N, C-alpha and C positions, 0 to 999 in steps of 0.2 A: 413721637413714638408712643403707642398706646400703652404698652406695659409700664414704661417709666412714668407716664402721666397718671395712670391709675394708682401707682404706688406713692405719689408725691404727698397726698394728705396724711400718710402714715409714717413719714420719715422726717426728722428734724435735720436740716442741713446747717452746717457750721463752717462755711468756706472761709479760708484764711483771707484776711484783708477786708472783712465785711464792715460796713459803715457803722461808726459808733453811735449814730443817731438811733439805731434800732435797739440799742441797749444791750447788744450781744458782743462779748469779747471772748474768743476761743483760741486755744493754742493750735499750731499747725497739725493737721490730721492727714495721715496717709490716704490716698484715694482708694486703697483696697481694704481699709479698716471696716470691720463688720459694724453695722449700725442697727441697733435694736429698734423694733417697731414699738410705737406707743400704744397704750391701751386706748380703747374708744373714749374713756372718760378724760384723758389728758388733752390739753388744748393743742390744736393743730398748728398754732403759730406762737412764738415766744412773746411773753409779756415784758413790761419794763421793770426795773428794780433789780436788787441783788439776788432775789430768789430765782429769777429767770436765768441770770448769768450762772449762778451756782448749779442750777439744774443742767444747763448746757455743758458746763465743765465736767460735771459728774458723769454725764452720758458719754462724752468723748473719752474720758479717762477709763471708764468701765469697758468701753468697746476695745480700747487698745490693750488693756491688761488681760481681760478674760478671753477674748477671741472665741467665745462660745458660739457654736453653730446654732442659728435660730430656727425655730419652727416655721415651716412654710404656711402661708395664709391662703385659703381657698375661698372664693365667693363667686356668685353668679355674675358679678360685674367686673371680676378681676381675672387676669391670667396668672400662671404660676410664676412666682418671683424666686430667682436663685439668689441665696444669701451670700454668695461669694463676692458680691460687689458688682458695680455697674459694668466694668470691663468684661468680667466673666459672663455676666448676664447678657451683655450685648453680643459676645462671641457665640454663645450657645443658642440664642433665640432670635437675634435680629440681624446677624451677619448673613448676607445673601448666600444661597447655595453655590452660586457661581464663584464667589470669592473662596469659599472653603474648598471647592473642587480645584481651583487653581493652586491653592496652598498644598493640597494633597498630591497634586501632580508632581511635586518636587520630592516626594518621599519614595523610597524603595520598598520592596514588597514586605519585608519584615516590619518596618515602621508603619506601613499602611495597615497591616493586620493589628498592630498595637492600638492605633487610634480608633479602629473599629470597635474596640472594647470600652471606649469612653462613655458613649451614650447611644441611644437608638438613632438619633439623627446622624451622628458620625458614622455609625455602622452602615446606614443606608447610603450616605454620600461616598464613603470609602469603597463601597461595592459597585460603584458606577461602571458600566460596561466599557465605555470608551477609555476610562482611566486604566482599567486592566488590559484592554486591548493594546494600548500604547506601551505599557510596561512589558507585556508578553512579547510584542514584536521587537522591542529593543533587546530582549534577552535571547529569544529563539529565532527571530527573523521570519517566521512563517506568516503567510497571508491568511491562513485559516487556523482555527483551534485544532490541535492534535491531541488525541486521547490514547491512553495506554491501558485498555481494559484487561489485558492478559500479558504474560511475560513476552510472548512472541507476536503480539498483535498491536499495531499502531494504525490509527484511523484518523484521517482528516474529516471534518464535518462542517457543513454550512452552519453559521451561528443560529440562524432562524429555525433550523431543523433540530437543534439540540434539545435534550430533555432538561438540561441544566439552566437555572435562572441566569447565571453569568458564565457562559461557556469559556470565555477567555481566562477567567479566574480559576475555574475548575481545571482547565488544561495546564495552566501555570503550576497549580498544586501537584498534579499527577506527574509532571516532568521535572519537578524541582530537584530531585535527587541526582540529576544527571551531571556528568563532567562535560566540559566544553573544550573542544580543540578549536582555538580561534587565534591564529598567529598575532602576536603583539599585545594581546589582552592580559596575558599573565604578568608581564612587566608593569603594565598600567595598573592592574589590580593591586599588585604588591607595593607599588610606589605611592599609592594614594589610598591608604587604608581608611582614612577619615571619610573620604568621598563615598566609599562602598560599605560603610558601617552597617547599613540596613540590609545587607545582602550576604548570602553564604553560598557562593558559587566558586568552584575550582576550575581554573583555566590552564590549558596546556598549549604549547606551540606545535607539538607533533602528535600524530596518532599513536605512535609506538610508546611515547612516554605516558599518555593517558591510559593506554591498554595495560601497561606494566603497573601503574598505580591502581587500576581497577581490580587487579587480581585478588586483593584482600577484601573487597567489598562484596556484599550480598546483592544479587541481581543488579549488577552494575549497568549503567546506561551512559553512553558516550555520544555527544552531539558533535558532528564534524561540520564546521561552518564553511561557507563558500571559499573556494580556492582550489589550486592545483597542488596535490601532494605527490611528489615524485620520489620513487626509490624507497619508500617505507616498507620494511619487511614484516609482514603480518601473518603469523600462524596462530589461528584461534583454537584454543583448547579449553575454554571456559564458557559459562553461560552469559556472556556479555552481549548487550544490545548496542549496535553502532548504527547511527542514523544520520543522514545528511540534514543540515539546517541552513536554509537560505530562502529568500523571497522568490516569488515566481515559480518556475519549474525547478524544483529542488534538485532533482538528480542531475540536471544539466549543469548546475552551478557548483557541484561538489565532485571533484575528479581525483581518483587515485590511479596512479600510473607506475608501471614497472617495465624494465626491459630485460630482466632475467628471472629465472624461476617462475613462480606464479604470483600474480598480483595479490591475491588473498587465498589462503589455504585453511580449510576447516579439518581438524583431526579429532581423534578420540577425546572425549571430554566436553565437546561442544554439543551437548544434548538439547539445550533450549536457548541457543544463541540466535541472534537476529542481525541481519544486515539489510538496510533499507535506504532507498532514496539517494543512491550514489551512482556515479559513473565509474566503471572499472575498465581500465585499458591495459592491454599487454602489447608493447611495441618493441620487440627485440631488434637490436642493432645487427643487421645482417652482415655488416663488415667487422663486427667484434670477434676477436679470437677467444673470448672467454667462453668455455663450454658450459652448457646447462642441459639437464636431462628432462626438464619439464617444459611443456609448451602450452600452458593453459593460462587463461586469464583468471578464472575461478576454479578451484579444485575442492571437491568434497571427498574425504577419505572414509575408510570403514569406521563403523561404530560411532557415527555422529548424525545428528538430525537437526541441522540449522534451518532457519527460515530466511530465504532470500526474497526480498519484496521490493517491487518498483525500482529495480536497478537497470541501468543501461550498460550493456556488456559488449566490448569491442576488442577484437584481436587482429593484429596485423601479421601474426606468425603464419607462414605457409605450411606448417606442420602442426599436428596436434589438434586442439579444439578450443573454442572460446570457453566452454564450460565442460568440465570432466567430473563425473560422479562414478566412483569406482570402489569396489570391495563390499564384502558382506556387511549388512546392517548400515550401509550408507543410505540414509533415507531422508534427504532434504525435502523441504517444501519450497519450491521455486514458483513464484506467482507474480503476475503483472510486470514481468521483466521484458526488456527489449534486447534480443540477442541477434544482431543484424550487422550486415556489411563486414563480415569477418572473412579473412583470406583462407579459411579452413572450414572444418565442421562447426556448426553452431553449438549443439548440445550432444554430448557423448556420454552414454550410460552403459557401463560394462561390469563384468566380473561379479555377478550376483547382486549388484546394486539395485535399489528400488527407489522409492520417493514419489512425491506428488508434484505434478507440474501443471499449473492452471493459468489460463488467460495470459499467456506469453505471446509476444510478437517475435517470430523467428523468420527472418527474411533476408534475401539478397546475399546469402553466404556462398562462398566459392565451391564448397562441397555440400554434402547433405545438410539439410536443416537439423535433422535428428538422426543419430546413430544409436541403435540398441543391439548389443551383442553379448555373447557368452553368459547366457542365463539371467541377464538383467531383466527386471520385471517392473517397469515404471507404470504409474497411472498418469495419463495425460488427458486433460479435459479442457475444452474451450480455448485451445491454442490457435493462433493464426500463423500458418506456415506457408509462405508464398514467395514467388519470384526468386527461388534459389537457382543457382547456376548448375545444379546437379539434381538429385532426387529430393523430394520433400522429406519423407521419413523412410529410413533404411534399416530394416531388422534383418540380422544375419547371424550365422554361427550360433544357432540355438537361442537367439534373443527372443524374449517374450514381450509382455506389455499389454495394458488395457488402454485403448484410445477411444475417447468418447467426445462427440460433438465438436470435433476440430474442423476448422476450415482450411483445406489444403488445395492450393491452386497456383497456376501459372509457373510451375517448376519446369526446368528444361528437360528433365527425364521424367520418370513416372512420379505421380503424386505420392504413391506408397509402394515400396519395393520389399519383397519377402524372399529370402534366399537361405540355402544351406541349413535346413532344419529349424529355421525360425518359426515361431507359432504365436503370432500376436492375435489379440481380439480387437476388432475395429467396429465400433457401434455408433450409429447415427452421425457419422461424419459426412462432410460434403467435400468430394474430391472432384475437381473440375478444372477445365481450361488448361490441362497439362499440354506441354509442347510435344509430348509423345503420348504415352498411355496414362490411364488413371491408376489402376492397380496392376502390378507386375509380380507374379509369383513364379519362381523358377528354381532349378537345382534342389529339388526335394523340399521346397518350401511348403508350409502349411498355413494355418491361420483361419480365423472365423471372421467373416465380413457380413455384418448384420445391420439391416435397416439404414444403409447409407444412400446418399444421393451421389451418383457417379455420372457426370454429364459433360458434354462440350469438350471432350478431349480430342486431340488431333489424331491419335490412333485409337485402338480399341479401348473401351471402358475398362475391361478386365482381360489380362493376358495370363494364361496358365500353360506352363511348358516344363519339359525335362523332369518328369516323374513327380511333379508337385501335386499336392492333393488338398487344396483348401475347401472350405465351406463358404458358399456364396448364397446368402439367404435373405429374402424379403428386402432386397435393394431396389431402388429406382435407377435403371441404367438407360440413359436416353440422350438423344441429340449428339451422339458421337460422330466425328468426321469420318470414321471408318465403322467397324462393327461394334456390337454390344459386348459379347463375351467371345473370346478367341482362344481355343484350346488346341495346342499343337505340340509336336515333338514329344509324344508319349505322355502328355499331361493327363491328369485325372481331375477329380474334384466333384463335389456335390453342389449342384446348381438348382435351387428350389425356391418357390414362392416369390420369384422376382417379377417385376414389371419392366419389360424391356421394349422400348419403342423409339421411333423416330431416328434410328441410326442410318448412316449412309450406306453401309454394307449389311450383311446378314445379322439378324439379332443374335444368333448363336452359330458359331462356325467351329466344326470339329474336323481335324485332319491329322495325318501322319501318325497313325497308330494310337491316337489319344482315345481314352475310354472313360468319359465322365458319366455321372448320373444326372439327368436333366428331367425335372419333374415339377408339376404344379406351377409352372410359369405362365405368364401372359406375354406373348411375343407378337407385337402388332405395329401397324403403320410404319413399317420400315421402308426405306427407299430401295431395298433389294429384297432378297428372300427372307423367310422367317428363320428356318433352321437349314444350314448348309453343311452336309457331311461329304467329305471327299478325301482322296489320297489315302485310302485304307483307314479312314476314320471308323470308330466304333461308338459304343456308348449305349446306355439305356435311356430311352426318351419316352416318358409316359405321363399321361394325364395333364398335358399342357394344352393351352388354348392359343392357337396360332391363327391370326386373322388380319385382314386388311393390309397385307404387305404388297409391295409393287410387283415382285416376282413370285415364284412358287412358295407356298407355305412351307413345305419340306422338300429339299432338293438333295438327292443322294446319287453320287456318281459311281462309276465302275470301280470295284475293289473295296468299297466301303460296306460294312456290315453292322449297322446299328440295329437295336431292337426297339420297335415302336409299339406302344400299348396305350389304348384308350385316350388318344389325343383328339381334340376338336380342332379341325383345320377347315376354316371357312372364310368367305368374303374376300378371297384374294383377288387381285386385279388381273391375274393370269389364270 
């Protein structure tokens, strides 16, 4: 070993049991005794006679009595020598990294942070990525690092894409304040305190007990580990964050289930609460005689703004809804959730409630995917609403809402239904492949439908009837299995700047005393006529371009009295 070999000329060794022929006799010396280096003038080997023996004895005695830390010697031909002795020197400089890494792997997080303060080498080795990954996954069980940059924001990240040098360690640090619901671990932790001396984590067997404990904490965080938690009664009225913790698909492995009341209820006080990466189930026992007035899996009440993120929500109740948001200042953020396969309405927003709903999967529900009523005014963006056994989105009884870039398709009734004074704004959505129509506005419905793609529906792309008066502007309405826009039963509406083409029947059909304004549209390449007005239809039809349709560009039958101005009608095939 180079370091030891370089130091040999500067150190007098007096091992016990040395041969008397050398003229040295020394008392037993501790292997960790400090040994003073000789000056360059002193001989590098002991001589014969009493002077040599005396010098050797004095050196050993001096070393044992004083234990004074010696000055390190630096030279071009030498490495740094640690004066704590051969063993300490060997540990610090000669022991392979792999051995230290193995030793450190037996330490818990707090002890690992302590050894990182010993020296630069320990600091580097104790920050090993794989070391912290193993520690992190033993505690949190996640496959990827999870970061908590804001109170209601939790994000998984690929390690190679993180800005942190050691993402596992950073994630461990950010989440370390959390309480853990992990059945069986509380007893194990309490019965083996010596085993967990380097750890400061609190475990619970139930979610209720962890939540009750967290009420005294600031910004509490609760990890709910893999398992089925049945019958826990959870009413959230604090800014607690509760998040599933499991390997693989986290939400699928952490399940909360109830059969009465609501599975989870947020009430006033839950301003910055968070619920994420869980499965919520509501499975009422239909044969039970116990009455209950709520039929929701997840309920958000007035004056609270929780964040619901990456949850799977299922309800087997044939009444109510899987998710209900109700009351003034009920303003949740619900994102990346799967609200599907429910035996009722998927998402129900009512009674002046608002909120932001983004990138949710809402599908295969027995009733509407989304209900909006009674002056509720949600913001819904980039949701996927499909294959419902009823309508996709149903706004009624003065419901409002802003719907942007949603994909709504393959619903049994209309993709979007507006009724009874409802007035939603629908922008840049794709509404297609409905088993009946695309958009259905009736019974004094209103609404603004702007820059949407409405196509491939079995009936008309847009239906307007019974005194309804929506605005249909700058939409692409095409490839319908029947007409493009169908206005009947005293319907009205402003139909302008749309591109209407390739429909099986007329691009725009007006009948039975309907009186819309139709202007600035392109109506072309239909398999039938361009504009068809019949059965006492009316309307103002101006400055449209109608061309390349299979039948007449404009077809008006007896008893209809529309007003036509400045239209270009050309290139028809009849």
